VEXBA-435808 format. One record per residue (C-alpha): residue in three letters; z, x, y. Coordinates in steps of 0.001 Angstrom, whole numbers, plus 500000, padded with zeros to 6 digits. Example, Ala and Ser with C-alpha at 12.3 -4.5 7.8 and 13.67 -1.06 7.14 Angstrom:
BEGIN
ALA507800512300495500SER507140513670498940
END
This chain:
BEGIN
MET035999061343886130THR038276064389885800ALA040905064128883048PRO044490064579884257PHE045756068108883687ILE048416068700881025PRO049539072332880408PRO048591073946877074VAL052293074269876225ALA052200070522875486ARG050435071378872225GLN053432073428871057GLN056503071994869389LYS059226071551871977PRO062300073570870918VAL065744072017870814LYS068045073301873532VAL071112074971872054GLU073929075845874420PRO075725078888872989VAL079499079112872865PHE081066082419873856ALA084498083786873046GLN086758084567875996VAL086967088317876603SER090441089648877348ARG091555092432879647ALA092651094467876629GLN089094094406875230LEU087829095892878509SER090644098383878985GLN088308101394878720ILE086291100130881709PRO087937100835885092GLY088610098003887526ARG091191095475888703ARG092228091851888427GLY092985090846892014LEU094958087709892866PRO096587085358890310VAL094206082565889209PHE091423083455891691GLY091125087153890905ILE088853089028893309LEU086839085909894190PRO088255085340897733GLU087503088883898893ALA084126088958897132VAL083085085690898789ALA084411086817902198ALA082348090009902274PRO080140090498899169ARG078487093792900147ALA081708095416901340PHE083498094309898158THR080750095706895914ARG080711098987897813ARG084513099369897492MET084407098711893741TYR081556101175893239ASP083160103909895359ARG086522103536893612TYR085549102804890007GLY081969104002889615PRO078735102329888438VAL080436100548885502HIS083526098541886472ARG085345095272885754PHE087020092520887778TYR088401089019887240ALA086809085907888816CYS085978082289887936GLY088338082358884934ASN086563085318883301TRP086668089072883147ASN083361090401884484VAL081670093768884050GLN079304094904886798LEU076666097599886320VAL074978099405889218GLY071823101498889198PRO068206101476887970GLU069216102251884371ALA071659099337884428ASN068918097033885709GLU066636098074882862PHE069403097764880246VAL070280094196881226LEU067043092716882571PHE064475094270880224ASP066175092680877252ARG063738092532874330GLU066497092362871718GLY068219089304873188ASN071421091204873965PHE072189088973876935SER072251085239877636SER071084083992881019TYR072666080598880298GLY076026082231879662GLY075759084382882765TRP074780081712885267LYS076756078789883850PRO079951079603885861VAL077891080006889050PHE075202077292888959GLY076130075193885932ARG077837072441887909HIS074705071454889823PHE071666073170888256ASP072158072599884533GLY068718072367882896GLY067031074774885303LEU065258077846883930LEU068175080201884622LEU070332078060882338ARG068056078297879298ASP067615080991876649GLY065317081981873796ASP062518079708872600ASP063855076854874758HIS063583078987877878GLN060144080287876922TRP058748076782876358HIS060050075435879659ARG059063078583881539LYS055452078221880384LEU055549074679881669VAL056968075494885083ALA054849078655885368TYR051802076446885777ALA052940075870889377PHE052481079592890077LYS049091080306888434GLN046391081953890518GLU044460078747891159GLN047626076988892270LEU048599079832894571GLN045172079592896217ALA045685075863896716TYR049094076492898280LEU047516078675900983ASP045991075549902532ILE049390073837902467PHE051053076869904062SER048405077056906769ASP048610073370907630ASN052390073446907938MET052392076667909937LYS049870075362912457VAL052031072331913127LEU055260074300913410LEU053855077156915505LYS052810074726918216ARG056422073653918451TRP057846077173918243SER055543079052920616GLU057254080649923649ARG060651079310922589VAL063851081093921692LEU064533080092918101GLU067339080503915585SER065436082599913046TYR067222081408909905GLU066735077745910822LEU063060078508911496ALA062720080167908099GLN064480077315906291GLU062442074612908010LEU059166076319907140THR059954077244903526PHE061369073798902784ALA058281072081904223ASN056048074266902053GLY058062073698898882TYR058295069933899484ALA054509069703899776ALA053599072262897074PHE055938071055894311LEU056308067343895038GLY052788066715896287ARG054158064959899376ASP053274065416903026ALA056006067597904511ARG056237065309907545PHE058001062772905332ALA060803065203904459THR064030064323906240ARG066793066503907618ASN069069065195904856ASP066549066324902234LEU066738069874903601LEU070538069780903888ALA070879068568900302PHE069113071611898863ARG071065073882901228TYR074393072409900089LEU073466072716896407MET072792076447896712GLY075845076925898921SER078126075494896250SER077821078735894286THR080187080357896818SER082904077718896269ILE086314079183895558VAL087784075706894997THR085493073691892711MET087367070398893058PRO085758068102895639PHE087762067331898790PRO086208065574901801GLY084350068185903816ASN084546071116901419SER081506072781899839GLU081948071090896458TRP082211067668898078ARG078984068323900021ALA077257069629896864ARG078082066466894916TRP076646064342897713ALA073587066621897714LYS073049066268893952ARG073087062460894272HIS070712062629897242VAL068198064843895431GLU068224062604892344GLU067665059539894539LEU064785061373896213ILE063019062425893010ARG063791059666890478PRO061570056937892060MET058626059342891927LEU058926059611888133SER057794056036887565GLU054498056598889406THR051303057494887583PRO049909060509889459ALA046250060523890396ALA044106062611888066GLU043220065103890804ARG046868065870891588MET047903069305890349ASP051372069685891902LEU054381070423889671LEU055753066893889906ALA052453065402888717VAL052257067799885777LEU055847067112884701VAL055372063334884965ARG052303063548882716MET054420065492880223LYS056967062665880361GLN054243060078879738ASP053142062215876776GLY056645061969875369GLN057519065637875938LEU060029065429878806GLU062943063229879853ASP063646062165883429GLU066714064417883605GLU064681067464882564ILE062091066808885277ILE064769066318887927ALA066497069527886797HIS063297071586886981LEU062205070251890363THR065684070582891841PHE066003074181890733VAL062448075285891635ILE062607073779895134ALA066163074984895824ALA065598078504894510SER062244079022896227TYR063482077587899500ASP066739079558899486THR065511083011898477LEU062306082692900467SER064232081732903633SER066248084908903149ALA063151087073902685THR061415085476905685VAL064270085925908149SER064794089538907067THR061076090303907455LEU060919088725910925TYR064028090599912016TYR062816094029910923LEU059350093498912422ALA060954092495915726LYS063239095535915583HIS060348097872914735PRO057379096821916914GLU055303099779915715TRP055270098243912232GLN054585094813913719ASP051452096276915293GLU050420097826911959VAL050879094509910158ARG048992092565912821SER046018094968912708GLU045807094879908922LEU046015091076908704LEU043433090479911437ALA041063093016909900ASN041196091441906426ILE041451087751907322ILE039059086699910084ASN039844082990910083PRO043493081975909447THR042415078493908402GLU040305079906905544ILE042602082372903819ALA041540083663900413LEU044073084939897927ALA042076088111897357ASP042031088916901094LEU045804088499901434GLN046321090784898455LYS044357093534900231CYS047034093752902929GLU049158096451901340LYS051106097435904467VAL052303093856904826GLU053554094052901244TRP055364097314902040VAL057113095699904998VAL058244092655903008LYS059479094856900162GLU061415097083902550ALA063042094026904122LEU063992092839900635ARG065334096259899761LEU067632096331902773ASN068621092687902374ALA068360091717898707ALA067572088016898461ALA069378087892895077PRO072320090309895410VAL073732089907891875LEU072037088837888637TRP074318087490885908ARG074107087543882109ARG076575087276879192ALA076570089694876272THR075602088073872962ARG076857090998870826ASP078920094176871188LEU076982096699873285GLU077250100270874505PHE076174101444877971GLN076764104936879402GLY079720105525877090HIS081360102149877716THR081756099310875222ILE080779095832876448PRO082222093290873972SER080300090216872878GLY080943087354875348THR081419089587878413LEU080035088233881663THR077821091102882816GLY076141091474886196VAL073690093918887729ASN073679094476891458PRO070280094824893164MET071980094656896590LEU073786097982896031THR071150099605893790HIS068641099173896608LEU070918101236898869LEU071850104165896625PRO071138107459898425GLU070316109235895170VAL067492106744894614TRP066266106088898164GLY067167109222900111ASP067961107643903505PRO068681104099902324GLU069715102560905669GLU066453103545907387PHE063685100939907660ARG060703102842906257PRO058103100620904555SER055966103592903576ARG058461104346900789PHE056541101641898891ALA053207103463899230PRO051802104379895783GLU052364108112896218GLU056103107568896789SER056853104616894544ARG055192106005891399GLU057914108652891076ARG060717106112891335HIS062442104447888370ARG060563101223887648PHE063815099229887791ALA065070100803891026PHE063641097876893019VAL064297094456891494PRO064383091873894319PHE063217089152891942GLY064955090332888782GLY062865091302885776GLY062143090743882129ALA061910087279880557HIS064002085737883332GLY062276087475886229CYS061622085196889199ILE058676082992888365GLY057798082492892027ALA057667086085893273ASN053945085930894118TYR054457082553895811ALA057084084186898054TYR054966087204899012LEU051927085026899779GLN053901082564901900ILE055319085321904088ARG051918087027904467THR050355083710905456LEU053073083067908022LEU052532086517909541ARG048762086031909719HIS049185082818911712LEU052061083999913828LEU050949087510914826GLU047427086644915935GLU048704085202919212HIS052404086072919253GLU054817088949919223VAL058162088480917464VAL060874089601919902LEU064642089857919481THR066453088136922341SER069815089828921786ASP070819093482921525ARG073713092604919265GLU073278093755915659PRO073359090778913276ARG076034090453910607TRP074435089768907225TYR076107087723904511HIS075026088441900942TRP075814085557898606PRO074126083592897038ASN071349085007899163CYS071207087259902207ARG071294085522905586PRO072608086239909067LEU076136085096909896GLY075965083209913161GLN072923083271915397LEU069965085627915057PRO067704084396917868ILE064076085461918220LYS061276084502920568LEU057641084013919631LYS056151085535922766LYS052514084904923577LEU050420088069923551
END
C-alpha cells in the first residue's frame, strides 16, 4: 500500500510568522519625488479605481517613471520600467516586504496567503504550496483540464458566449478539482461568486460593509469559503490523493499546520489562480479571434504536436512555442497583474531618488509592457516579438506578467498549460469568432477584464 505523501518541507522546523511594523511615511519625507495627493481622505483612489490604466499613464506622462501619490491612508511611490521591476522584484537583500505591500490591498480577506508572508516564513510555506505545481502534478492536472473542457465545450459549441464568464467558469472548475480534489460538477454558482467577490474587494474605496457594497459581499464570500473548506479538514484523505487539500490536511495531522493556515492557503491559491487565469484566458481568446491568421498558426502547431487531445503530455504542450508567444503577447497587452506592491524595509536609493524605510512601493507591469522604448510598437499584437531572436536582446525584467523573484507567481506554468490545453480542445473543431465590431473596454484592477460584454462564438469548422 502506498504511503500518503507529505512534502519534504515537513522535515524542516516551521518558522514563526512575524508581522513587521512599519513607520508611517510623511509627504515631507517624499518631497524630492514628484507627484500629488488628490482628494482629502481618499487621495487618488477614486480616479485610480475608475480607470487604472488611464490614471497610471497620466501620472507617468506628467511626473516620470518615479512618482508618488496618496491612497489607502498611505503615501505610495510607483516605479515604472524594466530596471524598476528588477530593483523591486529581484530582491536578494530583503529591501522590500511583500506583507507590508499587499496588506492594505488584500489583508482584510487574504491574510495568511503567500503574498502576505516574508522571509523564512514565506519560504517555508511557499515550498509547501509549491508542491501543487511540480511537474508530476502539472501532468496530472492535464487530465482534469481535458475532462472539464470536454464537458463544457459540448455546451458552448455553436453558441454566442460572454467570453469572460466562459473563462471564469472554466478556470474555476479546473481549480476546484485540481486543488480541492473534488469533482467540479459539485461546485455551485455561489462557490464561484464567493471567490469573485473576494478578489473584487481589493477595488473597494469604502472598506466598511454596507448592504450591497463590495465589502459587504466580500465578507459574505469569506464566510462562504470557510464553510466550504472547513468540513473537508476533518476528513482523512485517501493515500493516493495528491491534491493540495490532501497534502495540507496531512500536514495538519502531522502537527505542522492549523485549520486557519490551510483555509488561508487554499482560499488564496484558488482565488488568485482563478482570477488571473480568467484574465489571461479571455485576453488570449479575444486576440486570437481578432487575428485569425494567428489562430490558424496556433491550431496547426497544436494539432501537429498533440494528436489525441484526451492524451496530452506535458512535454508535447511545451513544444508549442507559437502558442506560448500568443499567450505572452496577450498578457503583455493586458497585464493580468497590473501593479505589484511591496514596502521598503530600509532607506533606499533608485535613479537618484530616496525611498525612505516604510514606503509603500509599487512596480507597474501594465505600463512597462507598453513602453515604446522597450517594445517599439507596443499597441500592435505581434506574438513573434517573443521569438528567441527578438526576446534575447530585451531586458530580462521588461516582461513580468507573473512578477518575479522570491514572490514570483507560483502558478505561472499552471496558467500557461491550462490555456494551451483549452486551445488544443477548442481549435480542433472550432473557430473563435467575435460577434461584435465594437472594441471592448478593458478594466485593469485587480486584474484585466472586459467592461461589459465581450461576446464570442465557437463556430464549427
